[in-house]
C-alpha positions as CSV (number, residue, x, y, z in Angstrom):
1,M,134.6,33.4,155.5
2,T,132.2,33.6,152.5
3,T,128.9,31.7,152.9
4,Q,128.0,29.7,149.8
5,K,125.1,31.2,148.0
6,I,122.0,29.1,147.1
7,A,119.2,29.9,144.7
8,L,115.6,28.5,144.5
9,V,114.4,28.6,140.9
10,T,110.9,27.5,139.9
11,G,110.5,25.8,136.5
12,G,114.2,25.2,136.1
13,S,114.4,22.1,134.0
14,R,114.0,23.6,130.5
15,G,114.0,26.8,128.4
16,I,114.6,30.0,130.2
17,G,114.5,28.4,133.6
18,R,117.3,25.9,132.7
19,D,119.5,28.8,131.4
20,I,118.8,30.7,134.6
21,V,119.9,27.7,136.6
22,L,123.1,27.2,134.5
23,S,123.9,30.9,134.6
24,L,123.6,31.0,138.3
25,A,125.8,27.9,138.6
26,G,128.3,29.6,136.3
27,K,128.6,32.3,138.8
28,G,129.4,29.8,141.6
29,I,125.8,29.6,143.0
30,D,124.3,26.3,144.1
31,V,120.7,25.7,143.0
32,I,117.5,24.1,144.1
33,F,115.0,24.1,141.2
34,T,111.6,22.8,140.5
35,Y,110.1,20.8,137.7
36,R,106.5,19.9,137.0
37,S,106.5,16.5,135.4
38,K,109.6,15.8,133.2
39,Q,112.0,14.3,135.7
40,N,114.4,13.2,133.0
41,E,115.0,16.8,131.9
42,A,115.4,17.8,135.5
43,E,118.1,15.1,136.0
44,K,119.9,16.4,132.9
45,T,119.9,19.9,134.3
46,V,121.2,18.6,137.7
47,A,124.1,16.9,135.8
48,A,124.8,20.1,133.9
49,V,125.1,22.1,137.1
50,K,127.4,19.5,138.7
51,A,129.6,19.7,135.6
52,L,130.0,23.4,136.3
53,G,131.3,22.5,139.8
54,Q,128.1,23.4,141.8
55,K,125.5,21.5,143.7
56,A,121.9,21.1,142.5
57,V,118.7,19.5,143.8
58,A,115.6,19.1,141.6
59,L,112.2,18.9,143.4
60,P,108.7,18.3,141.8
61,L,106.2,21.1,142.2
62,D,103.0,22.2,140.6
63,T,103.0,26.0,141.2
64,T,99.3,26.3,140.4
65,D,98.4,24.2,143.5
66,T,99.0,26.3,146.6
67,S,98.0,23.4,148.9
68,G,101.3,21.8,147.9
69,F,103.5,24.7,149.0
70,E,103.8,23.8,152.7
71,P,105.0,20.2,152.0
72,F,107.3,21.6,149.2
73,F,109.0,23.9,151.6
74,E,109.5,21.0,154.0
75,Q,111.3,19.3,151.2
76,V,113.3,22.5,150.6
77,A,114.3,22.6,154.3
78,N,115.4,19.0,154.1
79,A,117.5,19.6,151.0
80,L,119.1,22.7,152.5
81,Q,120.2,20.7,155.6
82,T,121.2,17.5,153.9
83,T,122.8,18.8,150.7
84,F,124.0,22.3,151.6
85,G,124.3,22.2,155.4
86,T,122.2,25.3,156.1
87,D,118.6,26.3,156.7
88,K,118.4,29.3,154.4
89,F,118.7,30.2,150.7
90,D,119.7,33.5,149.2
91,F,117.8,34.0,145.9
92,L,114.3,33.2,144.8
93,I,113.6,33.2,141.1
94,N,109.9,32.9,140.2
95,N,110.1,31.6,136.6
96,A,107.6,28.7,136.2
97,G,104.8,29.3,133.8
98,T,102.8,28.4,130.7
99,S,101.4,30.5,127.9
100,L,98.0,30.9,126.4
101,T,96.9,32.3,123.0
102,A,93.1,33.1,122.9
103,P,91.2,36.2,121.9
104,V,89.3,38.1,124.6
105,A,86.0,37.0,123.1
106,E,87.0,33.3,123.3
107,T,89.0,33.1,126.5
108,T,87.2,30.7,128.9
109,E,87.0,31.2,132.7
110,A,89.0,28.0,133.1
111,Q,91.8,29.3,130.9
112,F,91.8,32.6,132.8
113,D,92.0,30.8,136.1
114,E,94.9,28.7,134.9
115,M,96.8,31.8,133.9
116,M,96.0,33.4,137.3
117,N,97.0,30.4,139.3
118,V,100.4,29.8,137.7
119,H,101.4,33.4,137.0
120,L,99.9,35.4,139.8
121,K,98.4,33.5,142.7
122,G,101.1,30.8,142.6
123,V,103.9,33.4,142.5
124,Y,102.3,35.5,145.3
125,F,101.8,32.7,147.8
126,L,105.0,30.7,146.9
127,T,106.9,33.9,147.6
128,Q,105.0,34.4,150.9
129,K,105.8,30.9,152.0
130,A,109.5,31.3,150.9
131,L,110.1,34.3,153.1
132,T,110.9,32.4,156.3
133,Q,113.7,30.5,154.4
134,L,115.0,33.4,152.3
135,R,118.1,34.9,153.9
136,D,118.1,38.6,155.0
137,G,120.0,40.5,152.3
138,G,118.8,38.1,149.6
139,R,117.1,38.8,146.3
140,I,113.9,38.0,144.6
141,V,113.7,38.0,140.7
142,N,110.2,37.6,139.2
143,I,109.9,36.7,135.5
144,S,107.3,38.9,133.7
145,S,106.9,39.6,130.0
146,A,107.2,42.3,127.4
147,V,103.4,41.9,126.8
148,A,102.8,43.7,130.0
149,R,104.1,46.8,128.2
150,V,103.0,46.2,124.6
151,S,99.8,44.6,123.4
152,F,99.4,41.7,120.9
153,P,96.2,40.0,120.0
154,G,95.4,36.8,121.9
155,V,97.4,37.1,125.0
156,S,95.2,39.3,127.3
157,A,94.8,36.8,130.2
158,Y,98.5,36.0,130.2
159,A,99.5,39.7,129.9
160,I,97.2,40.8,132.7
161,M,98.9,38.4,135.2
162,K,102.3,39.4,134.1
163,G,101.4,43.1,134.6
164,A,100.2,42.2,138.1
165,I,103.6,40.6,138.8
166,D,105.3,43.9,137.9
167,V,103.2,45.6,140.5
168,Y,103.7,42.8,143.1
169,T,107.4,43.1,142.7
170,R,107.4,46.8,143.6
171,Y,105.5,46.0,146.8
172,L,108.0,43.2,147.7
173,A,110.8,45.6,147.2
174,L,109.1,48.1,149.5
175,E,108.0,45.8,152.3
176,L,111.1,43.6,152.4
177,G,113.6,46.4,152.3
178,S,113.9,46.4,156.1
179,R,115.4,42.9,155.7
180,G,117.8,44.0,153.0
181,I,116.0,41.9,150.4
182,A,115.9,43.4,146.9
183,A,113.1,42.5,144.4
184,N,113.2,43.0,140.7
185,V,111.4,42.0,137.5
186,V,113.0,40.5,134.3
187,A,110.6,40.8,131.4
188,P,111.6,38.8,128.3
189,G,110.0,39.2,124.9
190,A,109.4,36.2,122.6
191,V,112.0,33.5,123.4
192,F,112.4,30.6,121.1
193,G,113.9,27.2,122.1
194,G,112.5,25.2,124.9
195,S,109.8,27.7,125.8
196,T,106.1,27.3,125.7
197,M,105.3,29.8,123.0
198,E,104.4,28.9,119.4
199,D,107.6,28.3,117.3
200,T,107.1,28.5,113.6
201,P,109.2,30.1,110.8
202,E,106.5,32.7,110.3
203,M,106.4,33.6,114.0
204,R,110.2,33.9,114.1
205,A,110.2,36.1,111.1
206,F,107.5,38.4,112.6
207,V,109.4,38.7,115.9
208,A,112.8,39.4,114.2
209,G,111.1,42.0,112.1
210,A,109.8,43.8,115.1
211,T,113.1,43.7,117.0
212,A,115.7,46.5,116.7
213,L,118.6,44.0,116.9
214,G,117.0,42.0,114.1
215,R,116.8,38.5,115.5
216,V,114.8,36.4,117.9
217,A,115.8,35.6,121.4
218,T,117.0,32.3,122.9
219,P,117.0,31.3,126.6
220,E,120.7,32.1,126.6
221,D,119.8,35.8,126.2
222,I,117.9,35.8,129.6
223,G,119.6,33.7,132.2
224,G,122.7,35.9,132.5
225,V,120.7,39.0,133.4
226,V,118.9,37.1,136.2
227,A,122.3,35.9,137.5
228,F,123.6,39.5,137.4
229,L,120.6,40.6,139.6
230,C,121.8,38.0,142.1
231,S,125.3,39.3,142.1
232,D,126.9,41.8,144.5
233,E,127.3,44.3,141.6
234,A,123.5,44.5,141.4
235,R,123.1,45.2,145.1
236,W,121.6,48.7,144.6
237,V,119.1,47.6,141.9
238,N,115.7,47.3,143.6
239,G,112.0,47.6,142.5
240,Q,113.0,47.7,138.9
241,R,111.7,46.1,135.7
242,I,114.3,45.1,133.2
243,E,112.9,44.3,129.8
244,L,114.9,41.8,127.6
245,T,113.6,42.0,124.1
246,G,116.5,43.2,122.0
247,G,114.5,46.4,121.4
248,M,111.1,45.1,120.4
249,N,108.3,47.5,119.4
250,L,110.3,50.5,120.6
């Protein structure tokens, strides 16, 4: 008998996160996902998952506030029991985040701390707290960024945190291997449509011009790769960074 698979996705109500949720559901995986404030968008995503024949639960969470993690995982435990009839989930996708555009000379300590809390500290300790509920043989997928590889003016604080996530993921892969848990990074480039980055015709033209495939990315270019990393076909992919940019700045 095959046990139904369940994923926990942070920031799953819009943009890349929503497409990850729907891509997982399209592969027959049930989903618990978080949203920060827009409950109406979360409810629409739940409805979209149900339309695909899967179960979904949306829970509010501020991933910058580590003090909220313990009560959050109590909610996860309750959802696992009441909605899915289990006490474990199989896949953790750390996607929630915001962006920041500010030159090094103008970045404030508060801005730096915000980037650190959401993209590094939050991911580190959310993952730590999740380990007791993550099933042995499961997967972790962390969302990084192409700017951890190539440099653009104005994104130093954001890029530093994403670079740290690349390193963190390798350590997760190493230390959790004894439990059969694989950990990998997906690193999108500029993604337009529901994301937090600046979206102007000029920015789209710049990105398309720097991309080998000659167009900008949408969330639908990302979610399927995350879902693949949660499939049995990807069982031997571990400790890897997969960049999704269409060939940007090669």
